[in-house]
C-alpha positions as CSV (number, residue, x, y, z in Angstrom):
1,X,96.3,76.5,104.1
2,X,94.9,79.6,105.8
3,X,95.8,80.5,109.4
4,X,92.9,80.4,111.8
5,X,92.4,83.6,113.8
6,X,89.8,82.2,116.3
7,X,88.6,79.0,117.8
8,X,85.3,78.6,115.9
9,X,86.6,76.2,113.4
10,X,88.1,73.7,115.8
11,X,87.4,70.1,114.8
12,X,86.2,67.7,117.4
13,X,88.6,65.0,116.3
14,X,92.1,64.9,114.8
15,X,95.3,62.9,114.9
16,X,97.5,65.4,116.7
17,X,96.7,68.1,119.3
18,X,99.6,70.6,120.0
19,X,99.0,72.5,123.2
20,X,100.8,75.8,123.4
21,X,101.7,78.4,120.8
22,X,105.1,79.5,121.9
23,X,108.4,78.7,120.3
24,X,108.3,74.9,120.9
25,X,104.7,74.6,119.7
26,X,105.3,76.6,116.5
27,X,108.5,74.5,115.9
28,X,106.5,71.3,116.3
29,X,103.7,72.5,114.0
30,X,106.3,73.5,111.3
31,X,107.8,70.0,111.4
32,X,104.5,68.3,111.5
33,X,103.8,70.0,108.2
34,X,107.1,68.9,106.9
35,X,106.2,65.3,107.8
36,X,103.0,65.6,105.7
37,X,100.8,66.0,108.8
38,X,99.7,69.6,108.0
39,X,96.0,68.7,107.8
40,X,96.0,66.3,110.7
41,X,97.0,68.5,113.6
42,X,95.4,71.4,115.6
43,X,97.5,73.8,117.7
44,X,95.6,75.3,120.7
45,X,97.0,78.4,122.3
46,X,95.4,80.1,125.4
47,X,96.8,83.6,124.6
48,X,94.8,86.0,122.5
49,X,97.7,86.7,120.1
50,X,101.0,85.2,118.9
51,X,104.1,85.5,121.0
52,X,103.9,82.8,123.6
53,X,105.1,83.8,127.0
54,X,107.2,86.6,125.5
55,X,104.2,88.8,125.1
56,X,103.7,89.0,128.9
57,X,107.3,89.9,129.8
58,X,108.1,93.3,131.3
59,X,108.5,96.3,129.0
60,X,112.1,96.9,129.8
61,X,113.3,93.5,128.7
62,X,115.0,93.9,125.3
63,X,116.0,91.1,123.0
64,X,119.6,91.8,123.8
65,X,119.0,91.3,127.5
66,X,116.9,88.2,127.1
67,X,118.4,84.7,127.1
68,X,118.5,85.1,123.3
69,X,115.5,84.3,121.2
70,X,116.7,81.7,118.7
71,X,115.3,81.7,115.2
72,X,112.4,79.4,114.5
73,X,113.1,76.8,111.8
74,X,112.9,78.1,108.2
75,X,112.4,81.8,108.9
76,X,114.7,83.9,111.1
77,X,113.8,86.9,113.3
78,X,115.8,89.5,111.4
79,X,114.5,88.2,108.1
80,X,110.9,88.4,109.4
81,X,111.2,91.8,110.9
82,X,113.5,93.2,108.3
83,X,115.9,94.8,110.8
84,X,118.2,94.1,113.6
85,X,116.0,94.6,116.7
86,X,118.2,93.7,119.7
87,X,117.2,97.0,121.4
88,X,113.5,96.4,120.9
89,X,111.3,95.2,123.8
90,X,110.9,91.4,123.7
91,X,107.2,91.8,124.5
92,X,106.5,93.4,121.1
93,X,109.3,92.1,118.8
94,X,108.7,88.4,119.5
95,X,104.9,88.5,119.1
96,X,105.5,90.3,115.8
97,X,108.0,87.7,114.7
98,X,105.8,84.7,115.8
99,X,102.8,86.2,114.0
100,X,104.6,86.6,110.8
101,X,106.0,83.1,111.2
102,X,102.5,81.6,111.6
103,X,101.3,83.4,108.5
104,X,104.3,82.5,106.4
105,X,103.8,78.8,106.9
106,X,100.1,78.8,107.3
107,X,100.3,77.1,110.7
108,X,97.0,75.7,112.1
109,X,96.8,77.8,115.3
110,X,93.5,78.4,117.2
111,X,93.3,81.0,120.0
112,X,92.3,81.9,122.5
113,X,91.6,78.3,123.7
114,X,91.9,77.2,127.3
115,X,92.8,73.5,127.7
116,X,91.4,72.3,131.1
117,X,92.2,68.6,131.0
118,X,93.6,65.7,129.0
119,X,92.3,62.2,129.8
120,X,92.5,58.8,128.3
121,X,89.6,57.9,126.0
122,X,88.5,54.3,126.3
123,X,86.2,52.7,123.8
124,X,84.6,49.3,123.4
125,X,87.5,48.2,121.2
126,X,90.1,49.4,123.7
127,X,92.2,52.5,124.3
128,X,91.0,55.2,121.8
129,X,93.6,57.8,122.5
130,X,92.8,61.0,124.4
131,X,90.0,63.4,125.0
132,X,91.0,67.1,125.4
133,X,88.5,69.1,127.5
134,X,88.3,72.9,126.7
135,X,87.3,75.7,128.9
136,X,84.0,76.2,127.0
137,X,83.1,72.5,127.6
138,X,83.9,71.4,124.1
139,X,86.0,68.4,123.7
140,X,88.5,67.1,121.1
141,X,89.5,63.5,120.6
142,X,93.0,62.9,119.4
143,X,95.4,60.0,118.9
144,X,98.5,61.9,120.1
145,X,99.5,64.9,122.1
146,X,102.4,67.3,121.8
147,X,102.4,69.4,124.9
148,X,104.3,72.7,124.7
149,X,102.8,74.8,127.5
150,X,106.1,76.0,129.0
151,X,106.3,77.4,132.5
152,X,105.1,81.1,132.5
153,X,101.7,80.2,134.0
154,X,103.3,78.5,137.0
155,X,105.3,81.0,138.9
156,X,107.0,79.3,141.9
157,X,107.3,80.9,145.4
158,X,108.8,78.7,148.1
159,X,107.1,78.3,151.4
160,X,108.9,80.2,154.1
161,X,107.5,80.4,157.7
162,X,105.6,83.6,158.2
163,X,105.0,84.3,154.5
164,X,101.4,85.3,155.2
165,X,102.4,87.7,158.0
166,X,104.3,90.2,155.9
167,X,102.5,93.6,155.7
168,X,104.4,94.9,152.7
169,X,104.2,93.9,149.1
170,X,105.2,90.6,147.6
171,X,105.4,89.9,143.9
172,X,107.0,87.4,141.5
173,X,109.0,87.9,138.3
174,X,105.7,87.0,136.5
175,X,104.2,90.3,137.9
176,X,107.0,92.7,137.2
177,X,106.2,95.7,135.1
178,X,109.2,98.0,135.6
179,X,111.6,99.6,138.1
180,X,109.7,102.9,138.7
181,X,107.2,101.3,141.0
182,X,109.9,100.7,143.6
183,X,111.1,104.3,143.9
184,X,111.9,105.1,147.5
185,X,111.3,101.5,148.7
186,X,113.5,99.0,150.5
187,X,113.4,96.0,148.1
188,X,114.6,92.5,148.8
189,X,115.2,90.5,145.7
190,X,115.1,86.7,146.2
191,X,116.7,84.3,143.6
192,X,119.9,83.3,141.9
193,X,118.9,83.1,138.3
194,X,119.5,85.4,135.4
195,X,116.2,87.2,135.9
196,X,116.9,87.9,139.6
197,X,120.3,89.4,138.7
198,X,119.1,91.5,135.8
199,X,116.1,92.9,137.7
200,X,118.1,93.5,140.8
201,X,120.5,95.6,138.7
202,X,117.7,97.3,136.8
203,X,115.8,98.3,140.0
204,X,119.0,99.5,141.8
205,X,120.0,101.7,138.9
206,X,116.7,103.0,137.7
207,X,114.3,103.3,140.7
208,X,115.0,106.7,142.4
209,X,115.8,106.5,146.1
210,X,115.5,102.7,146.2
211,X,117.5,100.5,148.5
212,X,118.0,96.9,147.3
213,X,119.0,93.7,149.1
214,X,119.7,90.3,147.6
215,X,119.5,86.7,148.9
216,X,119.0,83.2,147.6
217,X,119.4,79.6,148.8
218,X,122.7,79.2,147.0
219,X,125.2,81.8,146.0
220,X,125.3,81.9,142.2
221,X,128.5,81.2,140.3
222,X,129.6,83.8,137.7
223,X,131.6,82.2,134.9
224,X,134.1,84.5,133.1
225,X,134.7,82.0,130.3
226,X,132.7,82.2,127.0
227,X,129.6,80.1,126.7
228,X,130.8,77.8,123.9
229,X,128.8,75.1,122.2
230,X,130.6,72.3,124.1
231,X,129.6,73.9,127.4
232,X,126.0,74.1,126.4
233,X,125.9,70.5,125.2
234,X,127.3,69.3,128.5
235,X,124.8,71.3,130.5
236,X,121.9,70.0,128.4
237,X,123.2,66.5,128.7
238,X,123.1,66.7,132.5
239,X,119.5,68.0,132.5
240,X,118.5,65.3,130.1
241,X,120.1,62.6,132.3
242,X,117.8,63.7,135.1
243,X,114.5,63.6,133.2
244,X,115.4,60.2,131.7
245,X,115.8,59.0,135.3
246,X,112.4,60.4,136.2
247,X,113.8,63.1,138.4
248,X,112.3,66.7,138.3
249,X,114.2,68.8,135.8
250,X,116.7,71.5,136.7
251,X,117.4,74.6,134.6
252,X,120.3,74.7,132.2
253,X,121.5,77.9,134.0
254,X,121.7,76.0,137.3
255,X,124.2,73.7,135.7
256,X,126.3,76.2,133.7
257,X,126.3,79.1,136.1
258,X,125.8,82.7,135.0
259,X,127.9,84.5,132.5
260,X,130.0,87.3,133.9
261,X,128.9,90.1,131.6
262,X,130.2,93.7,131.7
263,X,126.9,94.7,133.3
264,X,127.3,92.2,136.1
265,X,130.9,93.1,136.7
266,X,130.0,96.8,136.9
267,X,127.2,95.9,139.4
268,X,129.7,94.0,141.5
269,X,132.1,96.9,141.5
270,X,129.2,99.2,142.6
271,X,128.2,97.0,145.5
272,X,124.8,96.1,144.0
273,X,125.5,92.3,144.1
274,X,126.1,91.9,147.8
275,X,124.7,88.4,148.5
276,X,123.2,87.1,151.7
277,X,122.0,83.5,152.3
278,X,118.3,82.7,152.4
279,X,116.4,84.0,155.3
280,X,114.7,81.5,157.6
281,X,111.5,83.4,158.4
282,X,109.3,86.3,157.2
283,X,108.1,88.8,159.7
284,X,105.4,91.5,159.5
285,X,108.0,94.0,158.5
286,X,110.7,92.0,156.7
287,X,112.8,88.9,157.1
288,X,115.1,87.3,159.7
289,X,117.8,84.7,159.9
290,X,118.0,82.0,162.5
291,X,115.0,83.4,164.3
292,X,112.2,81.6,166.1
293,X,108.5,82.3,165.9
294,X,109.0,85.9,167.0
295,X,112.1,87.9,165.9
296,X,113.6,89.4,169.1
297,X,116.1,92.1,169.5
298,X,119.6,90.9,168.7
299,X,118.4,88.5,166.0
300,X,119.7,89.0,162.4
301,X,116.7,90.9,160.8
302,X,116.1,93.0,157.8
303,X,113.1,95.4,157.4
304,X,111.9,95.9,153.8
305,X,108.9,97.3,152.0
306,X,108.9,94.7,149.2
307,X,109.9,91.0,148.8
308,X,110.5,90.4,145.1
309,X,110.5,86.7,144.4
310,X,112.6,85.7,141.4
311,X,112.4,82.0,142.3
312,X,111.6,80.5,138.9
313,X,108.7,78.6,137.4
314,X,107.4,75.1,137.3
315,X,106.2,73.2,134.2
316,X,102.6,74.1,133.4
317,X,101.2,70.5,133.3
318,X,98.2,70.6,135.6
319,X,95.9,69.8,132.6
320,X,97.8,66.5,132.2
321,X,97.2,65.5,135.8
322,X,94.4,63.0,135.0
323,X,97.0,60.9,133.1
324,X,99.1,60.3,136.2
325,X,102.4,60.8,134.4
326,X,104.4,61.8,137.4
327,X,106.5,59.3,139.4
328,X,107.0,59.0,143.1
329,X,109.8,61.6,143.1
330,X,107.6,64.2,141.3
331,X,109.3,64.0,137.9
332,X,108.1,62.5,134.7
333,X,110.3,59.8,133.2
334,X,111.2,60.8,129.6
335,X,112.7,58.8,126.8
336,X,113.1,58.9,123.0
337,X,114.9,61.4,120.8
338,X,116.1,64.3,122.9
339,X,114.0,63.0,125.8
340,X,110.7,64.4,124.5
341,X,108.6,61.2,124.8
342,X,106.8,60.3,128.1
343,X,108.1,56.8,128.8
344,X,104.8,55.6,130.4
345,X,102.8,57.1,127.5
346,X,104.7,57.3,124.2
347,X,101.8,59.0,122.5
348,X,102.6,62.1,124.5
349,X,105.5,64.4,123.7
350,X,106.6,67.0,126.3
351,X,108.4,70.1,124.9
352,X,109.9,72.7,127.2
353,X,110.4,70.0,129.9
354,X,114.0,69.4,130.9
355,X,116.6,69.8,128.1
356,X,114.1,71.4,125.7
357,X,113.3,74.3,128.0
358,X,115.8,76.7,126.2
359,X,114.8,78.5,123.0
360,X,117.4,76.6,121.0
361,X,116.4,73.3,122.6
362,X,112.8,74.0,121.7
363,X,113.5,73.9,117.9
364,X,115.4,70.6,118.1
365,X,112.8,69.1,120.3
366,X,110.0,70.3,118.0
367,X,111.5,68.3,115.2
368,X,112.1,65.2,117.3
369,X,108.5,65.3,118.6
370,X,107.1,65.7,115.2
371,X,109.1,62.8,113.9
372,X,108.0,60.6,116.8
373,X,104.4,61.4,116.2
374,X,104.8,60.7,112.5
375,X,106.2,57.3,113.2
376,X,103.4,56.5,115.7
377,X,100.8,57.5,113.0
378,X,102.6,55.4,110.3
379,X,103.5,58.5,108.2
380,X,106.8,58.5,106.3
381,X,108.4,61.8,105.5
382,X,111.5,63.9,105.8
383,X,112.3,67.1,107.7
């Protein structure tokens, strides 16, 4: 089977549509082929090349600094690239790896393809599956969906009073390109996750003349103990419990805390990680705490040039909105193996949602989703 390099050969009907060409999507495609569904699926990816969201990460993020890129099933990163590349930028190493992976297994990937909406398809004989609407007005009918769109396209910035009044610059992790652009600036980093900590340290150490400040809604916990498999399993189980109950997912990091690495310990010693609670209002020149509509003299204020939001991402599921999968609390109730199956619509598998959001979870979830789809289609196989 050849690997498609464009979207011209997309069929207008198939049994499985996989949406998203990152780690979860590639893992699902690999296992679909293992379950004898290699000629019955199409993988649609909106990016112009392989690499998933990794190809859009900032240039200074190396594989060693990333939350570890776990090997895809059947073909490891070092084996694919022929060298240990922990010091390589993730934005180039991962796309190279994913591209070689697609070629090695002849995965049926079409790009660039923009999926606008997924709707139920009703026929005279009853429910006929789904119709997938593309950005160029083409449509695909399919019996099942494996959604693996991740979160990168949905950066989240919380609403804070006065957010539109700030006269300086605001940006999100999604927009970061490097520390040099903050030289000589007063920069407020907002967030308590691993990206917020890493970028706060990077900007503080590498932007000449910068002054950095840091705040978040909750003060993060730094865990000095090793992150062993048991700790990881417990954290994933807690996230899985939430999505099975229909609650919005939380991140695994929010459950486990952050590892106290040598770099973080050194930043603490150097006074870089001086935490403040979340501000209550944004002003024209910065932020303030416990202030009213106008910050007056004597209030707790901080003037800055840049507000850098490292406040996470939300699942990129807008194209599934016509299916009305979300419950009253805003979450999607999940069931099945590894909580990949939408309880209200078992023909839809969600990867990267809840416990499968980590790179290691994506592989296991890809296998579970492929198995679930194979069973729905009445296909027997092993993987």
